[in-house]
N, C-alpha and C positions, 0 to 999 in steps of 0.2 A: 412364275409358278406354273407347274404342269397341270394339265386338265385333271388327271387323277387325284392330285393333291387337293385341288380346289373342290373336287367332288367329295372327297373324304372329309374335308373340313366342313362342308355343307351338312353332311350327315351328323358330324359331331356337334355342330351348333344347332341342329334341328331340335325343337323342343321335345319330340317324342320319336321313338322308333315306330316302324310300320305297325308292329304288334300293338303297342300301347295306343297309337292313333286309331287303329281299327277297333279296338275294344271300346274306346270312348265313343267313336262314331256309332258302333253297333248298339250301344246302350241308349241312344237318342230315340225319342218317340217316333214310331213309324218306320224306322230303318229296318229292323228285323223282318217284319212282314213283307216289306218291299223287296229286300234282298232274297228272301226265301221264295217269293212268288217268281222272281226272275230266274232263280235256280230251278225250281220244281216245274214251272210251266214252260220255260223257254230254254232250259239247258245251259244257262250261264253260270259260271263259277262265282260264288260269293267272293272268294279271295281275289279273283281277277277284277271284279267290279270295284271292290274297295281299293285294290292296288292302283287302278286307273285314277280314282279320286285322290288317293294319297300322292301319286305322282303329280297330279294337277296342282296340289297344294304346295309341293316342295321343289318341283323340277320343271325345266322346260319340257314341252310336249315330247313324249317318246316317239321315236321313229317307228315306222311300221315293222322294221326288222326287230327292234327291241320288244315291241308288243308281241310279235310272233315268238320270240325267245321266251317271253314270260308265259305265253299260252302253253308252249311246249313244256316248260318246267312244271307249271300248274297241272296240266293234263296228265303227264307221266306220274307225278307224285300222287295225285288224287286217285288215279287208276290202280296204282300199285299198293298204296298205303291207306289213304283216307277213306275211299269208298268201301273197301272190305270192312273196315272198322265200323263205318256208318251202317252198313247192311247188317252186321252182327248186332249192333246196338238196337236197331229197329226190330230185328227178329226176336230179341229178348224182351220186347214189350209184351209179347204174348207167347211165352215159352210153352213147350209141351206140358201138359197137365202132370205128367209123371216127374218132371224136373223139380227138385226142391226149391221152393220160392226164395228162401234166404240165400241159397247159393247162386241162383240166377240173378237175384237183385244185386248181390255183391259183384258178380261178374259184369253185369251191365254197368254198374257204377265205375268199375275199373276201365271198361271200354270207353265210357264217356271221357274219362281223364286222358286215355290214350288217343282218342280222336282229337281232343283239344290240343294235345302235344303235337300230333301230326299236322294240324292246321298251323301251329306256331312255327314248326320247321319249314313248312311250305312258304309261309310269309317271310321267314328269315332268308330263304333262297331268293324270293322275289325282291326283297329289300336290297340284297347284295347286287342283284342284276341292275337295279336302278342306280345304286350308288356308283357302280363301276362303269355304267354306260350313259348316264344322263348328266346334264349340266344343271346345277342348282338354279332355281328361279331367282332372279335378282330382287323381285318383290312379290308380295302376295296378290298384286293386281293381276287380273285376268286368270286367276286360279280356276274358276268355273269354266272358262273357255278352254284352258289346257286340259282339264278333266274331260270335258265334252269331246275333244279331239281324240284323247286316249281311248275313251269308251267307244267312240265311233270306229276306231281302228280295231279294237277288240271284237266288236260285234260283226264287223266285216269278215273276220276270220272264223265266224261261227255260222250256224244255220238259224240262229235265234230270230232274225228278222223275217224268216219264212214260216215261223211257227204260228199256230192259230192264236190270235189275240194279242200278238206282239204289236207294240206301238212305240214310237219315239217318245211319246208322252210318259211312258213308264221310266225311261232313262232320264228324261227331264225332271221327273218327280224325284228320282234318286239324287240327281245333282242338286236339286233345291233343298233336299234334306241336309246336305253338307254345306252348300253355298247358297243360302237364302238370297232372293233377289236383291235385298238391300246390301248384301255382301258381294254380289257378282261383279261390282265395279272395283273390288279390291279393298273396300273398307272393312277391316276386321277379319279378313280371311286368314286362317292359320297358315 
């Protein structure tokens, strides 16, 4: 069997798509504030952080080149689509007093849906990159180690480590939210 065939089979047999996996993870206690703090205080992409964890759970460790490609996909899409939507949504939290409240509330609700759709498209692109370029993990053992390596590669490509208050413990906390220490040895990791 060819590598690409094996990769596609791995995705088809995976219990969840990246989108479903990330929604489940994001809903866990402590995950949202941790991810948003890493985004807002240190400039890291929530989708990239979660993609690194997802890759750790399902694939062998991504090469630096694949991580760089993922960062490029995420950065370009976010700058062109997601960030403008996010800025519009945030601006509508306090619209001009002259703007009709019902109309601005309706517009903001639509932008929330559009922002979520933009995030889903970005994740689909990141999932496709992983499926086409990574080899499926043979077992869930070492998922936390693979995720840690992917996160380290991502962080090296950013200035996050230089930002005020950044600490490796923030990343370790994030890893622990998905792969608790009792699971780090492979027991029960998805």
